[in-house]
Wavefront OBJ file of the C-alpha trace (Angstrom):
o trace
v 24.813 61.869 -33.544
v 27.378 60.395 -31.168
v 29.823 62.831 -29.552
v 32.728 61.108 -27.807
v 33.841 64.066 -25.698
v 30.372 64.623 -24.249
v 30.072 60.956 -23.309
v 33.444 61.001 -21.593
v 32.629 64.165 -19.619
v 29.450 62.475 -18.333
v 30.919 59.137 -17.294
v 34.312 60.319 -15.972
v 32.824 61.804 -12.770
v 31.897 58.458 -11.158
v 28.756 57.947 -13.215
v 30.017 54.805 -15.045
v 28.755 51.394 -13.896
v 31.975 49.689 -15.124
v 34.293 51.868 -13.016
v 35.977 50.240 -9.990
v 38.139 52.405 -7.744
v 40.676 50.740 -5.440
v 43.796 51.861 -3.557
v 46.160 51.225 -6.509
v 44.051 53.116 -9.054
v 40.849 53.291 -11.086
v 40.071 50.300 -13.318
v 37.413 49.391 -15.875
v 35.420 46.120 -15.780
v 34.043 46.402 -19.314
v 34.939 43.189 -21.261
v 35.735 45.217 -24.419
v 38.388 47.361 -22.701
v 41.898 46.788 -24.133
v 44.048 47.762 -21.153
v 41.574 47.486 -18.260
v 42.374 51.042 -17.124
v 39.712 53.737 -16.903
v 41.034 56.605 -19.070
v 40.036 58.537 -22.200
v 42.002 56.541 -24.768
v 41.026 53.094 -23.357
v 37.308 53.676 -22.769
v 35.177 51.615 -25.211
v 32.104 53.790 -24.575
v 33.716 57.203 -25.225
v 35.484 56.109 -28.452
v 33.390 55.640 -31.599
v 36.343 53.937 -33.381
v 37.618 51.166 -31.188
v 39.127 47.622 -31.384
v 39.967 44.875 -28.912
v 40.666 41.126 -28.580
v 38.449 38.661 -26.707
v 38.770 34.979 -25.819
v 35.954 32.472 -26.433
v 36.809 28.962 -25.146
v 40.483 29.222 -26.128
v 39.847 30.927 -29.496
v 40.875 34.591 -29.986
v 38.690 37.048 -31.920
v 39.425 40.579 -33.091
v 36.506 42.970 -32.384
v 36.242 46.261 -34.284
v 33.756 49.134 -33.862
v 33.209 52.044 -36.299
v 31.089 55.180 -36.320
v 29.109 53.989 -39.345
v 27.408 51.263 -37.274
v 26.650 53.405 -34.206
v 22.945 53.558 -35.118
v 22.700 49.726 -35.140
v 23.526 48.336 -31.665
v 22.993 44.733 -32.805
v 25.669 45.070 -35.509
v 27.933 47.462 -33.624
v 30.953 45.143 -33.382
v 32.647 43.329 -36.278
v 34.357 40.038 -35.292
v 37.308 38.338 -37.026
v 38.727 34.965 -35.934
v 42.475 34.956 -35.346
v 44.693 31.930 -36.154
v 46.353 29.959 -33.343
v 49.818 30.835 -34.611
v 51.072 34.012 -32.949
v 52.886 35.429 -36.008
v 49.944 34.814 -38.327
v 47.611 36.462 -35.814
v 49.811 39.568 -35.813
v 49.662 39.681 -39.611
v 45.848 39.517 -39.537
v 45.693 42.348 -36.986
v 48.045 44.526 -39.092
v 45.981 43.827 -42.218
v 42.610 44.820 -40.674
v 43.987 47.780 -38.667
v 46.249 49.243 -41.335
v 44.779 52.786 -41.206
v 43.907 52.881 -37.493
v 45.788 54.886 -34.804
v 49.191 53.354 -34.122
v 48.768 53.626 -30.336
v 45.573 51.562 -30.439
v 47.175 48.947 -32.728
v 50.143 48.689 -30.357
v 47.833 48.122 -27.359
v 45.927 45.404 -29.265
v 49.163 43.573 -30.108
v 50.280 43.809 -26.471
v 46.950 42.314 -25.423
v 47.446 39.464 -27.913
v 50.911 38.643 -26.488
v 49.616 38.652 -22.906
v 46.710 36.375 -23.792
v 48.937 33.903 -25.680
v 51.328 33.736 -22.711
v 48.392 33.147 -20.392
v 47.123 30.334 -22.629
v 50.563 28.637 -22.599
v 50.712 28.797 -18.791
v 47.217 27.343 -18.518
v 48.202 24.361 -20.678
v 51.281 23.697 -18.554
v 49.279 23.869 -15.334
v 46.631 21.520 -16.758
v 49.304 18.876 -17.367
v 50.539 19.040 -13.772
v 48.744 17.254 -10.933
v 47.742 19.770 -8.328
v 45.542 19.681 -5.284
v 42.171 21.242 -5.752
v 41.014 23.408 -2.870
v 37.271 23.295 -2.304
v 35.413 25.778 -0.129
v 32.342 24.930 1.917
v 29.761 27.539 2.873
v 29.258 28.553 6.480
v 25.675 27.331 6.644
v 26.697 23.770 5.794
v 29.475 23.841 8.401
v 27.077 25.015 11.104
v 24.478 22.441 10.099
v 27.012 19.601 10.241
v 28.323 20.781 13.608
v 24.788 20.766 15.074
v 24.156 17.272 13.745
v 27.421 15.993 15.229
v 26.513 17.390 18.646
v 23.087 15.760 18.547
v 24.587 12.433 17.480
v 27.137 12.524 20.308
v 24.449 13.271 22.870
v 22.297 10.415 21.587
v 25.269 8.020 21.690
v 26.122 8.963 25.257
v 22.490 8.523 26.302
v 22.330 5.040 24.744
v 25.552 4.013 26.500
v 24.299 5.226 29.872
v 21.011 3.351 29.441
v 22.887 0.172 28.516
v 25.188 0.466 31.512
v 22.243 1.052 33.856
v 20.386 -1.996 32.554
v 23.476 -4.206 32.899
v 24.037 -2.986 36.433
v 20.444 -3.776 37.400
v 20.699 -7.217 35.823
v 23.871 -7.973 37.797
v 22.286 -6.779 41.051
v 19.382 -9.186 40.553
v 16.564 -6.710 40.093
v 15.170 -8.560 37.071
v 15.322 -12.108 38.532
v 11.555 -12.311 38.845
v 11.001 -11.512 35.166
v 12.982 -14.406 33.730
v 11.932 -18.021 34.202
v 15.524 -19.212 34.546
v 18.728 -17.527 35.674
v 21.121 -16.382 33.024
v 23.675 -19.157 33.616
v 21.051 -21.896 33.374
v 19.690 -20.309 30.234
v 23.119 -20.616 28.590
v 23.392 -24.251 29.730
v 20.013 -25.105 28.217
v 21.038 -23.525 24.938
v 24.201 -25.654 24.867
v 22.253 -28.865 25.581
v 19.723 -28.045 22.841
v 22.526 -27.580 20.346
v 24.098 -30.926 21.301
v 20.755 -32.723 20.962
v 20.165 -31.190 17.557
v 23.606 -32.363 16.402
v 22.922 -35.922 17.677
v 19.582 -36.052 15.857
v 21.196 -34.940 12.637
v 23.817 -37.685 12.974
v 21.209 -40.370 13.740
v 19.137 -39.634 10.670
v 19.849 -42.251 8.015
v 21.045 -41.031 4.688
v 19.164 -42.167 1.586
v 21.202 -43.140 -1.447
v 20.077 -43.900 -4.988
v 21.849 -46.598 -7.065
v 21.540 -47.517 -10.709
v 19.407 -50.617 -11.437
v 20.830 -53.696 -13.232
v 18.084 -55.017 -15.528
v 20.144 -57.739 -17.221
v 18.677 -61.202 -16.759
v 20.954 -63.960 -15.617
v 21.123 -67.325 -17.297
v 18.703 -70.026 -16.185
v 21.464 -72.404 -15.211
v 22.962 -69.873 -12.850
v 19.562 -69.146 -11.320
v 18.830 -72.834 -10.747
v 22.267 -73.408 -9.230
v 21.835 -70.461 -6.897
v 18.334 -71.674 -5.948
v 19.535 -75.173 -5.186
v 22.388 -73.900 -3.090
v 20.622 -71.178 -1.127
v 17.020 -72.398 -0.754
v 15.666 -75.713 0.639
v 11.921 -76.271 0.095
v 10.153 -78.705 2.373
v 7.598 -81.329 1.201
v 4.731 -79.678 3.060
v 5.307 -76.318 1.367
v 5.328 -77.966 -2.081
v 2.082 -79.800 -1.373
v 0.383 -76.609 -0.195
v 1.382 -74.812 -3.350
v 0.047 -77.632 -5.516
v -3.319 -77.588 -3.755
v -3.691 -73.864 -4.291
v -2.884 -74.174 -7.977
v -5.465 -76.989 -8.403
v -8.190 -74.868 -6.785
v -7.465 -71.878 -9.003
v -7.505 -73.994 -12.159
v -10.809 -75.665 -11.215
v -12.471 -72.245 -10.759
v -11.272 -71.165 -14.192
v -12.670 -74.331 -15.834
v -16.084 -73.753 -14.257
v -16.267 -70.191 -15.543
v -15.378 -71.267 -19.062
v -18.050 -74.034 -19.085
v -20.740 -71.571 -17.978
v -19.802 -69.079 -20.691
v -19.952 -71.823 -23.351
v -23.406 -72.972 -22.189
v -24.724 -69.436 -22.428
v -23.755 -69.279 -26.125
v -25.653 -72.169 -27.897
v -24.394 -71.389 -31.414
v -20.852 -72.269 -30.533
v -19.599 -75.870 -30.434
v -17.843 -77.210 -27.443
v -14.211 -77.941 -28.005
v -12.243 -80.469 -26.083
v -9.205 -79.005 -24.531
v -6.088 -81.060 -23.859
v -5.342 -82.050 -20.356
v -2.086 -81.144 -18.703
v -0.281 -83.625 -16.518
v 2.037 -82.069 -13.922
v 4.514 -84.097 -11.944
v 6.371 -82.705 -8.952
v 9.475 -84.487 -7.779
v 11.148 -83.656 -4.532
v 14.821 -83.716 -3.764
v 14.690 -87.208 -2.290
v 13.050 -88.615 -5.450
v 10.856 -91.024 -3.489
v 7.562 -89.082 -3.507
v 5.772 -87.971 -6.637
v 2.497 -86.045 -6.974
v 0.390 -85.919 -10.136
v -2.247 -83.371 -11.044
v -4.366 -83.186 -14.200
v -5.803 -79.922 -15.641
l 1 2 3 4 5 6 7 8 9 10 11 12 13 14 15 16 17 18 19 20 21 22 23 24 25 26 27 28 29 30 31 32 33 34 35 36 37 38 39 40 41 42 43 44 45 46 47 48 49 50 51 52 53 54 55 56 57 58 59 60 61 62 63 64 65 66 67 68 69 70 71 72 73 74 75 76 77 78 79 80 81 82 83 84 85 86 87 88 89 90 91 92 93 94 95 96 97 98 99 100 101 102 103 104 105 106 107 108 109 110 111 112 113 114 115 116 117 118 119 120 121 122 123 124 125 126 127 128 129 130 131 132 133 134 135 136 137 138 139 140 141 142 143 144 145 146 147 148 149 150 151 152 153 154 155 156 157 158 159 160 161 162 163 164 165 166 167 168 169 170 171 172 173 174 175 176 177 178 179 180 181 182 183 184 185 186 187 188 189 190 191 192 193 194 195 196 197 198 199 200 201 202 203 204 205 206 207 208 209 210 211 212 213 214 215 216 217 218 219 220 221 222 223 224 225 226 227 228 229 230 231 232 233 234 235 236 237 238 239 240 241 242 243 244 245 246 247 248 249 250 251 252 253 254 255 256 257 258 259 260 261 262 263 264 265 266 267 268 269 270 271 272 273 274 275 276 277 278 279 280 281 282 283 284 285 286 287 288 289
């Protein structure tokens, strides 16, 4: 069986893992302790009949322990949810702890008032905008400081190398490496840019225009031809000769094809008389087909 006095005599002489002794006094770190002070009446381990209040994510619960459940550690504590209203929570505590010691009930109610006040202050602070102070570990600070030093050294080294190279270039040490001096090199670049601009300007631009497929009237075409073009007699005669030659070749081919086919009868085709009259009206040429 559990004996409260024996347990207290064992743990009171600095054998309790929840005890923390500081300059102001001796305190208890057990989460089920009502007052947080290490003494006989407030110790949750040395009292077989005990009660307290705990907070779970803003919700208060009443925890109760009795001697009848001492042999069952899993079911040692009985939990009751308290309402958010302070007065109703006090009524629930008085109902469940009606026959308990009055000193313990008074301590539980004091704990409830302190926790409600703390919850109100937390809500007020959450509404205010406050600066959040973040701490950085020492290892990260040292690592960043070493990296900054290395980066500064590398930057200084690069600057010194650049200055040394510029100084050598100005003194003329690298004249033999380049084909042209630096000033002439800049001049050639400028001339190349000007030539490229001139070539771009000289290139003709190609434009695409919609086509007009409407045919003009014959009278307009003839008038425009008579006004703009003057055909000489020699050109007209040359054209007539060419047409006569082409027509004669066609007639020969047709006669050969008709001879090859004996079953077919030869048909006489009408002859075409063409007259060409020049602008003067004096000369006429006739051709039969």
